[in-house]
C-alpha positions as CSV (number, residue, x, y, z in Angstrom):
1,X,191.5,158.8,208.7
2,X,192.6,156.4,206.4
3,X,193.0,152.5,207.2
4,X,196.3,151.1,208.8
5,X,197.9,148.3,206.6
6,X,198.9,145.3,207.6
7,X,200.9,142.5,206.1
8,X,197.3,140.8,205.0
9,X,196.0,141.5,201.4
10,X,193.1,143.5,201.1
11,X,190.2,141.0,202.0
12,X,191.7,140.7,205.5
13,X,192.3,144.0,206.3
14,X,189.8,144.9,208.1
15,X,192.3,147.3,210.5
16,X,190.9,151.1,211.4
17,X,192.7,153.1,213.9
18,X,194.0,151.8,217.1
19,X,194.1,147.9,215.9
20,X,194.9,145.3,217.7
21,X,198.9,144.2,218.0
22,X,200.5,141.1,217.6
23,X,203.4,139.2,217.8
24,X,205.1,137.6,213.8
25,X,208.0,136.0,212.3
26,X,208.6,138.2,209.6
27,X,211.1,137.8,206.2
28,X,212.8,140.8,205.8
29,X,214.0,140.3,202.5
30,X,214.6,137.0,200.4
31,X,218.1,135.1,201.5
32,X,219.5,133.2,204.8
33,X,218.5,132.9,208.3
34,X,219.1,136.6,209.2
35,X,216.3,137.7,207.2
36,X,214.0,136.8,210.2
37,X,212.7,139.1,212.4
38,X,209.9,139.1,215.5
39,X,207.8,142.0,214.6
40,X,204.8,143.7,216.0
41,X,202.1,144.1,213.3
42,X,198.5,144.6,213.4
43,X,196.3,141.6,214.3
44,X,194.0,140.6,211.1
45,X,190.1,140.8,211.6
46,X,188.5,138.5,210.7
47,X,185.6,138.2,207.5
48,X,182.2,136.7,207.1
49,X,182.4,133.1,207.3
50,X,186.2,133.6,209.4
51,X,187.6,133.4,212.9
52,X,190.4,134.7,214.2
53,X,192.3,132.1,215.7
54,X,194.8,132.8,218.6
55,X,198.3,130.3,217.9
56,X,199.8,128.6,220.4
57,X,202.0,126.4,218.0
58,X,202.6,125.9,214.2
59,X,204.6,123.9,212.5
60,X,207.7,124.5,209.9
61,X,207.5,123.6,206.5
62,X,210.3,123.1,203.5
63,X,207.9,125.3,201.9
64,X,208.4,128.1,204.7
65,X,212.6,127.7,203.8
66,X,212.0,128.2,200.1
67,X,210.0,131.4,200.6
68,X,212.5,132.5,202.8
69,X,215.0,132.1,199.9
70,X,212.5,133.9,197.5
71,X,211.7,130.7,195.5
72,X,208.6,130.3,196.9
73,X,206.1,133.2,197.2
74,X,202.8,133.0,199.1
75,X,200.0,132.4,196.6
76,X,197.7,135.5,196.1
77,X,195.1,136.2,199.2
78,X,198.0,135.6,201.7
79,X,200.4,137.6,203.9
80,X,203.6,137.7,201.6
81,X,206.5,138.1,204.9
82,X,204.6,136.4,207.3
83,X,205.1,132.5,206.8
84,X,203.6,129.4,208.4
85,X,201.2,127.0,206.8
86,X,199.7,125.3,209.9
87,X,198.3,126.3,213.1
88,X,196.9,125.0,216.2
89,X,195.1,127.1,218.5
90,X,191.8,128.6,220.0
91,X,188.8,130.2,218.4
92,X,189.1,133.8,219.7
93,X,187.0,136.4,217.2
94,X,184.1,135.0,214.9
95,X,183.5,137.0,211.7
96,X,179.8,138.1,211.2
97,X,177.9,135.1,210.0
98,X,180.5,132.2,211.5
99,X,178.8,129.9,213.7
100,X,180.7,126.9,213.2
101,X,182.9,127.9,216.5
102,X,182.6,128.8,220.0
103,X,185.0,131.1,221.6
104,X,187.6,129.2,222.9
105,X,187.3,125.8,220.7
106,X,190.6,124.1,220.3
107,X,191.0,124.0,216.2
108,X,194.5,123.1,214.1
109,X,194.2,123.6,210.0
110,X,196.1,124.5,207.1
111,X,196.7,127.8,205.4
112,X,198.4,129.6,202.7
113,X,200.8,131.4,204.7
114,X,200.5,133.4,208.2
115,X,200.5,130.7,210.4
116,X,204.1,132.1,212.2
117,X,202.2,134.6,214.1
118,X,200.3,135.0,218.0
119,X,196.9,135.1,215.6
120,X,195.9,134.4,212.0
121,X,192.4,134.6,210.2
122,X,191.6,131.5,208.6
123,X,187.9,130.4,206.9
124,X,185.8,128.8,209.7
125,X,185.1,125.5,207.3
126,X,188.9,124.8,207.0
127,X,189.4,125.0,210.6
128,X,189.6,121.1,212.1
129,X,188.8,120.1,216.2
130,X,191.8,119.6,217.7
131,X,191.4,116.1,219.6
132,X,191.0,115.8,223.3
133,X,194.0,114.1,224.0
134,X,197.0,115.8,222.1
135,X,199.0,119.0,222.9
136,X,198.8,122.6,220.9
137,X,202.3,121.0,219.9
138,X,201.1,118.0,218.9
139,X,198.1,118.9,216.8
140,X,200.5,121.4,215.1
141,X,202.6,118.4,214.1
142,X,199.2,117.4,211.9
143,X,197.3,119.6,209.4
144,X,200.3,119.8,206.8
145,X,201.8,116.3,206.9
146,X,198.9,114.6,207.1
147,X,196.2,116.2,205.3
148,X,199.1,116.3,202.3
149,X,199.4,112.4,202.8
150,X,195.8,111.5,203.2
151,X,195.1,113.0,199.7
152,X,198.1,111.5,198.1
153,X,197.5,108.2,199.1
154,X,193.8,108.2,198.8
155,X,192.9,110.9,196.2
156,X,195.9,110.4,193.6
157,X,197.4,107.3,194.6
158,X,194.2,105.6,194.9
159,X,195.5,103.1,197.4
160,X,193.6,99.8,198.1
161,X,193.8,97.0,200.7
162,X,196.6,95.0,200.2
163,X,198.5,97.4,197.8
164,X,202.3,98.1,198.1
165,X,203.1,101.8,198.5
166,X,206.8,103.0,198.4
167,X,207.3,106.1,200.4
168,X,210.0,108.1,200.1
169,X,212.2,110.7,202.6
170,X,210.2,108.5,205.1
171,X,211.5,110.1,208.2
172,X,209.9,113.5,207.5
173,X,206.9,115.0,208.4
174,X,204.9,113.8,205.3
175,X,207.0,110.6,205.3
176,X,205.9,109.4,208.9
177,X,202.4,110.4,208.4
178,X,202.4,108.7,205.3
179,X,203.6,105.0,206.3
180,X,200.6,105.9,209.5
181,X,198.2,106.0,207.0
182,X,199.3,103.5,204.7
183,X,198.8,100.9,207.3
184,X,195.7,102.9,208.2
185,X,194.4,102.2,205.0
186,X,195.3,98.1,204.6
187,X,198.4,99.0,202.2
188,X,202.2,97.4,202.5
189,X,204.5,100.1,202.8
190,X,208.2,100.3,202.1
191,X,210.0,103.3,203.2
192,X,213.4,104.7,202.4
193,X,215.8,106.8,204.6
194,X,219.9,107.6,204.6
195,X,219.6,106.8,208.4
196,X,219.2,103.5,209.8
197,X,218.6,105.1,213.1
198,X,215.5,107.2,211.1
199,X,214.3,103.1,209.7
200,X,214.6,101.9,213.0
201,X,212.1,104.5,214.5
202,X,209.8,103.8,211.4
203,X,209.5,100.5,211.4
204,X,207.7,101.1,215.1
205,X,205.4,103.2,213.4
206,X,204.3,100.1,211.2
207,X,206.5,100.4,208.0
208,X,207.1,96.8,206.6
209,X,210.0,97.0,204.8
210,X,213.0,100.0,205.2
211,X,215.6,100.6,202.6
212,X,218.5,102.3,203.9
213,X,219.6,104.5,200.5
214,X,223.0,104.9,201.8
215,X,223.7,101.1,201.2
216,X,222.9,101.1,197.4
217,X,220.2,101.6,195.2
218,X,216.8,101.7,195.1
219,X,216.4,98.7,192.3
220,X,218.9,96.6,194.3
221,X,217.1,96.6,197.6
222,X,213.1,97.0,196.5
223,X,212.2,93.1,196.9
224,X,209.3,93.7,194.7
225,X,208.1,96.2,192.8
226,X,204.8,98.2,194.0
227,X,201.5,99.8,193.2
228,X,202.6,103.5,194.2
229,X,205.3,105.6,194.7
230,X,205.0,108.9,197.4
231,X,207.8,110.9,196.3
232,X,209.4,114.3,198.1
233,X,212.7,114.0,196.2
234,X,212.1,114.4,192.4
235,X,215.0,115.3,190.3
236,X,217.4,112.5,189.6
237,X,214.6,109.7,191.0
238,X,212.3,110.2,188.4
239,X,213.6,107.3,186.4
240,X,214.2,104.8,189.5
241,X,210.7,105.8,191.1
242,X,209.1,104.4,187.9
243,X,211.2,101.4,187.2
244,X,209.9,100.3,190.7
245,X,206.2,100.8,189.6
246,X,203.9,97.9,188.8
247,X,202.2,97.7,185.4
248,X,199.2,100.8,185.8
249,X,201.6,102.0,188.7
250,X,201.1,105.7,190.1
251,X,204.1,107.8,191.1
252,X,202.8,110.9,192.9
253,X,205.5,114.1,193.4
254,X,205.0,115.6,196.8
255,X,208.4,117.1,196.7
256,X,211.4,118.1,195.1
257,X,214.5,117.6,198.1
258,X,216.7,117.0,195.2
259,X,215.6,119.0,192.6
260,X,213.2,119.9,189.9
261,X,215.1,118.6,186.9
262,X,214.8,114.1,186.1
263,X,214.8,112.5,182.7
264,X,212.3,109.9,182.0
265,X,211.8,107.0,179.2
266,X,208.1,108.0,178.1
267,X,208.6,104.7,175.9
268,X,208.7,102.9,179.4
269,X,205.5,105.2,180.7
270,X,203.4,104.4,177.8
271,X,204.4,100.3,177.9
272,X,203.1,99.7,181.6
273,X,200.8,102.6,181.0
274,X,202.1,104.4,184.2
275,X,200.9,107.8,186.0
276,X,203.0,110.5,187.0
277,X,201.1,112.2,189.7
278,X,202.1,115.9,190.9
279,X,200.3,117.8,193.5
280,X,200.8,120.7,196.4
281,X,198.2,121.6,198.7
282,X,199.2,125.1,199.4
283,X,198.0,126.8,196.3
284,X,194.5,125.1,196.4
285,X,191.2,127.1,196.1
286,X,188.9,127.3,199.4
287,X,186.5,124.9,198.5
288,X,188.9,122.5,197.5
289,X,190.4,122.3,200.8
290,X,187.4,122.9,202.8
291,X,186.0,119.1,200.8
292,X,189.3,117.7,202.2
293,X,188.6,119.0,205.6
294,X,185.8,117.4,206.2
295,X,186.8,114.0,205.1
296,X,189.8,114.2,206.9
297,X,187.6,114.9,209.9
298,X,185.1,112.1,209.6
299,X,187.6,109.1,208.0
300,X,190.9,110.2,209.6
301,X,190.5,112.2,212.6
302,X,188.8,109.7,215.2
303,X,191.9,107.7,214.7
304,X,193.7,110.1,216.8
305,X,192.0,109.2,219.6
306,X,193.9,107.7,222.9
307,X,192.2,104.6,222.1
308,X,189.6,103.0,219.1
309,X,187.5,100.4,219.8
310,X,190.1,99.5,223.2
311,X,192.8,99.4,220.5
312,X,195.7,102.4,221.3
313,X,195.3,105.2,218.9
314,X,195.8,104.1,215.6
315,X,197.9,107.8,214.4
316,X,200.2,110.2,216.4
317,X,201.8,113.1,215.0
318,X,205.3,112.9,215.4
319,X,207.2,115.5,216.7
320,X,211.0,116.1,216.6
321,X,211.6,119.4,218.2
322,X,209.9,122.2,219.8
323,X,211.4,125.4,219.5
324,X,210.2,129.4,220.9
325,X,209.0,131.0,217.6
326,X,211.7,133.6,218.6
327,X,213.9,130.6,217.7
328,X,212.9,130.5,214.3
329,X,215.8,131.3,212.2
330,X,217.5,128.4,214.5
331,X,214.5,126.0,213.6
332,X,214.7,126.4,209.7
333,X,218.8,125.5,210.0
334,X,217.6,122.2,211.8
335,X,215.3,121.3,209.4
336,X,217.9,122.0,206.5
337,X,220.6,119.5,208.0
338,X,217.9,116.8,207.4
339,X,218.8,115.3,210.5
340,X,215.4,115.4,211.8
341,X,212.6,113.1,212.3
342,X,209.1,113.8,212.1
343,X,208.0,117.8,212.0
344,X,209.8,120.6,213.9
345,X,207.1,122.8,215.8
346,X,207.2,126.7,216.7
347,X,205.5,128.0,220.3
348,X,204.6,131.1,221.2
349,X,204.3,130.0,225.0
């Protein structure tokens, strides 16, 4: 009998007759939140050096919304209709040769898609242990935000102790992670938001300077230039970001909340010897992701412990709202309103 087809690409389709079923969020086309469904679909089976994870909670990201609207398709090798880029759960099944994890281990991580389902298959070297003190919903708020921010700060912006870092949309998931990681790295943080209440909460996370962009331009409020800008805005913010940099400064572009088009004075870029660095996490290959995960486990994950050398945890995930997966449409609308602080997390509980 021919193999039953699942939503997963061929290298994840190891499903034969009577496959195990799972519930999954499903995009029934491109459009508004009414295209979101919860369906029963065949569960993926792990291949060599892969594990299947029982997902207890999963983070929501802007990429999920863009994919729903038809603007950001899943990369090759990942489900085209099941969204979700980060998960937290327990190892359920190990594929051939998988030895890094035991059944029942608590893990979290990034995927190219498919995390908004009851199970997801991942490469064993891309999964991370969940710190003992954290719940599944807290853990689900870590992978995308903190891995993205760590990569941007350390590998793209090359932040050093004492550097000044400007973080736009600092109340977002990536923003709250970048503020904490910048402090962790010994940098001086400047954060922007259009909401005074968010800036107050950011100060409690370690933000050194707050800029309320509803009260004036960045140039009017920035006290002195910065070594790096972590930008999720894009579009019309491009020139003001470059103007905020010191000579040899680095602009790291992570998002395009204000659009993908912007004007730039290239002569200014040349004279100041500036770097404009674009980066995304979703389209990276397995080897690059595994290397980043290994570094994150060693260098960053211990700081999520309850105490480090007698101090309170230096890093913590920031969760704004937890909703059941059946309310994924409501979660999308909540994120699109831009009023959240930190992450929106979905739960199967």
